[in-house]
N, C-alpha and C positions, 0 to 999 in steps of 0.2 A: 871386887870392884873393877869395872872395865877400865882399860888403859885408854886415855884420850891423847891423841897425838897432836903435835904442832903441825901447822900448814908447812908446805915445802918452802924453800927459800924464795922461789919466784913469786909465790902467793903473798908472802910476807912483804916483799919489795913492792908488790902491787898495792897492798893495804897501806903501807907507809906512804906511797905516792898519793893515794886517795886521801889519806889524813892530811897531807900537806896542801892538797887542793881544797879540802874542807876548811882548813885553817885560813887559807887565803880568801876564800869566799866570805867567811865570817869577819875577817879583818876588813875587807872591802865594805862590809855593812857597818863597820864601826865598833865591832866587838874586840875586847881584849881576849886573846886566846892563850891557853896554857896546854903544853904537851904533858900527858900523863907521866911519861918517863923522865921528865925534867927534874933536876935536883932542886931547881928554884921554883917554889910555888908562891907566886906573888900574893900579898895580902889583899890586893884589890879585887880579887875574884875574876870571873869571866867564864868563857866557854872552855871547859876542860875536854880535850880531845885525847882519846886513847885507842890503841890498836891491840886487840886481843889476838894472839897468834894461834889459837886452838882451831882444830878442824871441825869441832862439833858446833852446835847452834850458838854457843857463846862467842865464837870467833868472829872477827870483823872490825869495823871502825865505828867508834861510838863517841857521842858528845853529850855532855850534861852541863847544866848551869851551876856555877859555884858562886855563892855570895861572898862578900868581904869576910875575912877571918873573924873580925870582932863581932860581926852580926851572927855568924855561925856559932860562935861561943855563947852568945846571949841566948840563942834558940836552944842550944844543948842544955843550958842551965834551966830554962823553962820546962823542957821535956823531963829532966831529972826530977824536978819538983812536981811533975804532973799538972802543970799549969797550961793545959792545952787550949784554954780559952783566952789566954793572955794576948793582947794586941801584937806583941812581938812575934809570937808563933803564927798568928793569923797572917801577919804581914809577910813572913817568910813563906808560908804556903801560897799566898797570892803571887809573890814574885816567882817562885819555883814553877808553879803551874803555867803562868803566863809566858815565862821565858822558854819553857818547853814548847809550847804552841808556836811562839814567835820564831824560835830557831828552826823548827820543822818547816814552817812556811818560807823562811829565808833560804834554807838549804834547797828546798824544792824549786824555788824561784831561780836559784843559781844552777839548776840542772841536775841535781842529785835526787835520788830516792831516799827520803827520810821518813822514819816512822818510829813509833814508840817501840822500844826494845823488848817490852813485856818481861822485864826482869823484876821479880818480887823484891830482891835485895836492893835494887836501885830503881824505884818506880818512875823516875823522870829521865831515864837514860834513853837516848835517841840512837837508833841504828842508822848508819848512813851507807848507801851503796851507790855505785855507778848506775846510771840508767842504761840498759842494754841498747846497743845501736839498732836502729830500724833497718839499716842497710843490710841486704843479704851478703854473705861472704862471697868474695870474688874468686872465681876459679882461675888458675894460672894456665 
């Protein structure tokens, strides 16, 4: 199995700074934000922001929508019973899909590059990146 390394310290600092700017942009839009590494996961739900320190394609800054804990439990119960046509499950799917699209649009409007992370294990995860500067580097 290949060894996957963590990004260097400077890259991790850069990712953490990007995550803070993403959180601020979402807060300005009225979203409750949650840091992935926070010990406190509020029951209210909101935009979950995480920083993956790996150097492979999994590394970077990510956002996904978290519904209220009680709603998440209700959905899990319906899934366990195989009740995929239940209105609770359909409502959860509707919220998740629309918040995914909405957060991508808001983050792009705020000046970030935001796109589906294409993660089979977390299908509504959003990858957020800085938009590269259009200014050419200045020579000294």
